[in-house]
Structure formats: C-alpha cells, structure tokens
C-alpha positions in Angstrom: -0.6 -19.9 -57.6 0.5 -17.5 -54.9 -1.0 -14.0 -55.9 1.3 -11.4 -56.6 -0.7 -8.4 -54.9 -3.2 -8.7 -52.3 -4.9 -5.6 -53.9 -5.5 -4.0 -57.4 -7.9 -0.4 -57.2 -9.2 0.6 -60.8 -10.3 4.0 -60.8 -9.2 7.7 -60.6 -5.7 9.3 -59.7 -5.8 12.6 -59.0 -4.4 15.9 -58.2 -6.6 18.1 -55.7 -6.3 22.0 -55.5 -7.8 23.3 -52.1 -8.3 26.8 -52.7 -9.3 28.9 -49.6 -11.0 32.7 -50.4 -12.8 35.0 -47.7 -15.4 35.0 -50.3 -16.2 33.4 -53.9 -16.3 36.1 -57.0 -19.3 37.1 -58.5 -19.4 36.8 -62.1 -16.7 39.0 -64.2 -14.9 39.9 -61.0 -12.0 38.4 -59.4 -11.3 37.2 -55.4 -7.7 37.2 -53.8 -6.6 33.3 -52.8 -5.7 33.3 -49.3 -4.3 29.2 -49.3 -3.3 27.1 -52.1 -2.5 23.7 -51.8 -1.7 21.0 -54.1 -2.9 17.6 -52.4 -2.7 13.9 -54.0 -6.0 12.1 -54.5 -8.3 10.0 -56.5 -10.5 7.3 -55.0 -8.7 4.3 -56.5 -5.5 5.7 -55.5 -6.5 6.7 -52.2 -7.6 3.5 -51.4 -4.0 2.1 -53.0 -1.8 4.4 -51.4 -3.4 3.6 -47.3 -3.6 -0.2 -48.2 -0.1 -0.6 -48.7 0.6 1.8 -45.7 -1.0 -1.2 -44.0 1.2 -3.7 -45.1 -1.1 -5.0 -48.1 0.8 -5.3 -52.1 -1.4 -3.0 -53.9 -1.3 -2.0 -57.2 -3.4 0.7 -59.0 -4.9 1.5 -62.4 -5.8 4.9 -63.4 -5.8 7.0 -66.4 -3.5 9.6 -65.9 -1.8 12.0 -68.2 1.8 13.5 -69.2 2.0 15.9 -66.5 1.9 12.8 -64.2 5.3 11.2 -65.2 8.2 12.7 -63.1 6.0 14.1 -60.6 6.0 13.9 -56.6 2.8 12.2 -56.7 4.5 9.2 -59.2 7.2 9.2 -56.9 5.1 8.6 -53.7 3.3 5.7 -55.7 7.0 4.0 -56.5 8.2 4.7 -53.0 5.5 2.5 -51.2 5.7 0.1 -53.8 2.7 0.1 -55.4 2.5 -1.4 -59.0 1.5 0.4 -61.7 2.4 -1.3 -64.8 -1.5 -1.3 -65.7 -1.3 2.3 -65.5 -3.1 4.0 -68.7 -1.0 6.8 -69.9 -2.6 9.7 -72.6 0.0 11.6 -74.0 -0.9 15.2 -74.3 -3.6 15.0 -71.5 -3.5 16.2 -68.1 -4.4 13.9 -65.0 -8.0 14.0 -63.3 -7.8 17.2 -61.3 -9.9 19.0 -58.7 -10.3 22.3 -57.8 -12.0 22.5 -54.3 -13.0 26.2 -53.2 -13.9 27.1 -49.9 -15.0 30.5 -48.5 -14.5 32.1 -45.0 -18.3 30.4 -44.1 -17.0 26.8 -45.2 -19.2 26.5 -48.7 -17.6 25.2 -51.1 -17.5 25.2 -55.0 -15.8 22.2 -56.9 -14.6 22.0 -60.1 -13.5 18.4 -61.7 -11.5 17.8 -64.8 -12.0 14.1 -65.6 -9.0 14.8 -68.6 -7.0 11.1 -69.4 -9.7 9.6 -67.5 -12.4 10.2 -70.5 -10.0 7.8 -72.2 -11.1 4.9 -69.8 -13.9 4.0 -71.9 -11.6 2.9 -74.8 -9.1 1.2 -72.4 -9.2 -2.4 -72.4 -8.9 -4.1 -69.1 -5.9 -4.9 -67.7 -5.7 -8.4 -67.5 -2.3 -9.1 -66.3 -2.5 -7.0 -63.8 -5.9 -8.4 -62.6 -4.8 -11.7 -62.7 -1.7 -11.2 -60.6 -4.1 -9.5 -57.4 -6.4 -11.5 -55.0 -8.8 -8.8 -54.6 -9.9 -6.0 -57.4 -11.7 -2.8 -56.0 -13.6 -1.2 -58.5 -13.7 2.6 -57.5 -14.9 5.7 -58.4 -14.2 6.1 -62.7 -15.6 5.0 -65.9 -18.9 2.8 -65.7 -17.9 0.6 -68.9 -14.2 0.5 -68.2 -14.9 -0.7 -64.4 -17.5 -3.4 -65.7 -15.4 -4.7 -68.2 -12.1 -5.0 -65.6 -15.1 -6.6 -63.2 -15.9 -9.1 -65.9 -12.4 -10.2 -66.2 -11.6 -10.3 -62.6 -14.9 -12.7 -62.0 -14.0 -14.8 -64.8 -10.3 -15.3 -62.6 -12.5 -15.8 -59.5 -11.2 -12.8 -57.7 -12.8 -11.1 -54.9 -14.3 -8.3 -56.1 -15.3 -5.2 -54.1 -17.4 -2.1 -55.5 -17.6 1.3 -54.8 -18.9 3.9 -57.3 -19.0 6.7 -54.9 -20.1 10.3 -56.8 -19.7 9.0 -60.1 -22.8 6.9 -59.4 -24.9 9.0 -61.5 -23.2 8.0 -64.5 -24.2 4.1 -64.0 -27.5 3.3 -66.0 -29.7 0.7 -64.1 -28.5 -1.8 -66.2 -24.8 -0.9 -65.4 -25.0 -0.8 -62.1 -26.9 -4.2 -62.2 -24.2 -6.1 -64.4 -21.8 -4.9 -61.5 -23.4 -5.8 -58.9 -24.0 -9.3 -59.8 -20.3 -10.3 -59.8 -19.2 -7.9 -56.5 -19.1 -9.8 -53.5 -18.6 -6.4 -51.3 -20.3 -3.4 -52.0 -19.2 -0.3 -50.1 -21.5 3.1 -49.9 -22.2 6.2 -47.6 -26.1 6.2 -46.9 -27.0 8.5 -49.6 -25.1 6.2 -52.5 -26.5 2.9 -50.8 -30.1 4.3 -50.5 -29.8 5.9 -54.4 -28.9 2.4 -55.8 -31.8 0.9 -54.0 -33.9 3.3 -55.8 -32.4 3.2 -59.0 -33.0 -0.8 -59.1 -36.2 -0.3 -56.9 -35.0 -3.0 -54.3 -34.5 -3.4 -50.7 -31.3 -4.2 -48.7 -31.9 -8.0 -48.8 -32.6 -8.2 -52.6 -29.6 -5.7 -53.2 -27.8 -8.9 -51.5 -29.2 -11.7 -53.5 -28.4 -9.5 -56.8 -24.6 -10.0 -56.3 -22.5 -8.6 -52.9 -23.3 -10.7 -50.4 -21.5 -7.8 -47.6 -23.4 -4.3 -48.2 -21.6 -1.7 -46.1 -22.9 1.6 -45.7 -21.2 4.3 -44.0 -22.7 7.3 -42.1 -20.2 9.8 -41.0 -20.0 10.3 -37.2 -22.7 7.9 -36.8 -20.2 5.4 -37.7 -20.7 2.7 -40.3 -23.3 -0.5 -40.5 -22.3 -3.8 -42.4 -25.1 -5.9 -43.9 -24.5 -9.5 -44.2 -26.4 -12.6 -42.6 -26.9 -10.3 -39.7 -26.9 -6.3 -39.5 -23.6 -5.3 -37.4 -23.5 -1.4 -36.2 -19.8 -0.3 -36.1 -19.3 2.8 -34.2 -16.8 5.5 -35.6 -14.1 6.6 -33.6 -14.1 10.2 -32.8 -11.3 12.4 -33.0 -10.6 16.0 -33.6 -11.9 16.3 -37.2 -9.9 18.5 -39.2 -11.3 17.2 -43.2 -13.4 14.5 -43.4 -12.4 14.1 -47.6 -10.7 11.0 -47.7 -12.2 9.1 -44.3 -14.5 6.8 -47.1 -11.7 5.5 -49.1 -9.2 4.7 -46.1 -12.1 2.9 -44.7 -12.4 0.6 -47.6 -9.0 0.0 -47.8 -8.6 -0.9 -43.9 -12.1 -3.1 -44.1 -10.4 -4.8 -47.1 -7.0 -5.4 -45.4 -8.9 -7.0 -42.5 -11.1 -9.0 -44.7 -8.1 -10.3 -46.8 -6.7 -11.4 -43.2 -9.4 -13.6 -42.6 -11.1 -11.2 -40.1 -14.9 -11.4 -39.1 -16.8 -8.4 -40.0 -17.1 -7.1 -36.7 -13.3 -6.8 -36.3 -13.1 -6.0 -40.4 -15.2 -2.3 -39.4 -13.9 -1.8 -36.2 -10.3 -1.8 -37.8 -11.8 0.3 -40.7 -13.3 2.9 -38.6 -10.2 3.3 -36.7 -8.0 3.8 -39.9 -10.8 6.5 -40.7 -9.9 8.2 -37.9 -6.4 9.2 -38.6 -7.2 10.3 -42.2 -9.7 12.9 -40.9 -7.0 14.4 -38.3 -5.2 16.1 -41.3 -6.3 18.0 -44.2 -6.2 15.8 -47.2 -6.9 12.4 -48.2 -3.1 11.0 -48.4 -1.8 13.2 -45.5 -1.9 11.2 -42.2 -1.8 7.8 -42.9 -1.6 5.2 -40.0 0.4 1.7 -40.3 -0.9 -1.8 -38.9 0.6 -0.8 -35.2 -1.1 2.6 -35.2 -4.6 1.4 -35.7 -4.2 -1.7 -33.5 -2.7 0.4 -30.7 -5.8 3.5 -31.1 -8.4 0.2 -31.1 -6.9 -0.8 -27.9 -7.6 2.5 -26.3 -11.2 2.4 -27.9 
C-alpha cells in the first residue's frame, strides 16, 4: 500500500510574539514596545510547512488550544493541504506561545508557555496518522509522547528522524536511549549532539551503533557535517542573514525531502543547506519559504 503522506512531524505548533524594545525594563517598571509581530512557529509545524512547500505531502500532530481554531495559522495549514486530523485539541487552553523580546543591543529574553502541549504526555499516539506516513519526524515536544509515537512508527517500519532541539534537557538518559534506538536519522546542532554524547557517555561511532545510522550536525555559518559510513562536510550557502530562527527546521525539511527522493547524503545536505539559506533572509520561521525550483536554481549558482 502506498502511504497517503510522505512525512509526518510530531511536536510543537506555536505562536511566536516577536517584541522589540529599546531596553529591558527593571522589575516593577515598564517600557514601551517599538515593534511587535505575531509569527507562526513551533519546530514540528515549521518542518511540515517547509516540506509541504517543497512538494511533500505532509501531516502534523501537535497539541493546540481553542485559540488555534479559525486562526490564520490553521487556515495556512489548510491552504497547504497539510493533514491535521491527528491534532490534539485542548479545550480552554492556549496554543503554545513564545514571547521573544529583543533590545537595541540585540540581546534577547524569551518566555515560552507550553499551554496545550502539557497535554501531550497523557495523549495516545495517533496510530492511523502514523500508519499513513512514509516517514515520521519527532521534533521538540514531550519526550514520552515522542517515544510512544516513535515506537508505533517503528512497529510499522517507518523511517524515523529525531530532533529533540531545545527540549533535549527534558529527556532522561533512558528516554533518550529509547528514542535513539529506533531512530534512523538524528538531527541536532553542535551543542545538542555534544550534549547527547555527554549524557550517554558515548562517542559519535557509539551513537551511530546505538540506533541512528545517519547523524546530521549543523554548525551555523560553518555549514553541517553528516556522519554515516563516512563523514561528509556540507558548506552553508551564505546569504544576507536577517534572522537565523527556523533555519534548522527548514534544513531538516529539505534534507528529508531529498532523502525520501532517494538522493545520496551529499545531495541531501546541499539541498537542505540551500533551503535554509532562504529562511534566514526574512524574519520568522515560515516567512520566506522557497519551492523546489527556487532551491534547485540557487544550488546551480553556488
């Protein structure tokens, strides 16, 4: 049976409030906001939206509040034909929300409200949605829910990629091991990959022996390194960087698009790097998303 969807992402869908101030207020004082924007984010949603723009049939499982219903964000996902049937809707709760404040010095303070995502841990994995996908990407979110979804995906022989991202600190070494054992691909930035190896007291080869045959480590402007049977260095495509937020998620979407197309790892990395180069040119994770042809054109010129 041909899978209904190419890629399912599991994890956060979030509203991001980007707030600019001259200086952060001291306790018991206030400050004027110069500029404020609401942007769409959440690692799982970012991956799905970018993958969908690149031509993958995508599905998304997130825990959202009733403020998501009828929102411009929900409409965007519907317009992209993203399958949201497995979404966990939590009444009388808010969709996860990030408040990111930046001062004139470009220092940042962030507040993150988990909201509906606190209900992940008591939710059952969406078996049908997992069955319907060729690949399952486990993004930021609740470790237990991710593990349960991963186990179902593994049972059905799905390709599993894992990117704990900034929620890595929530995983106990045991949880981490359990998810890694069933993962085919592990994504992380250099801090996260190092942290995983430290937590489990293993090196890169032992990490690959544990589960993920492919480990992809992103290093910002330095590009990325893919560890498989050999080590492959991928250069970043340097463009005018306005906002690096979301570059990592778009890299993952680009990599998975290429990988599911049967490309070799060098091509997967180059394609992923080109996708990420568009995202950093605009503010927000889902603002400047390329289609497949735009990515191929940029690759030709580099």
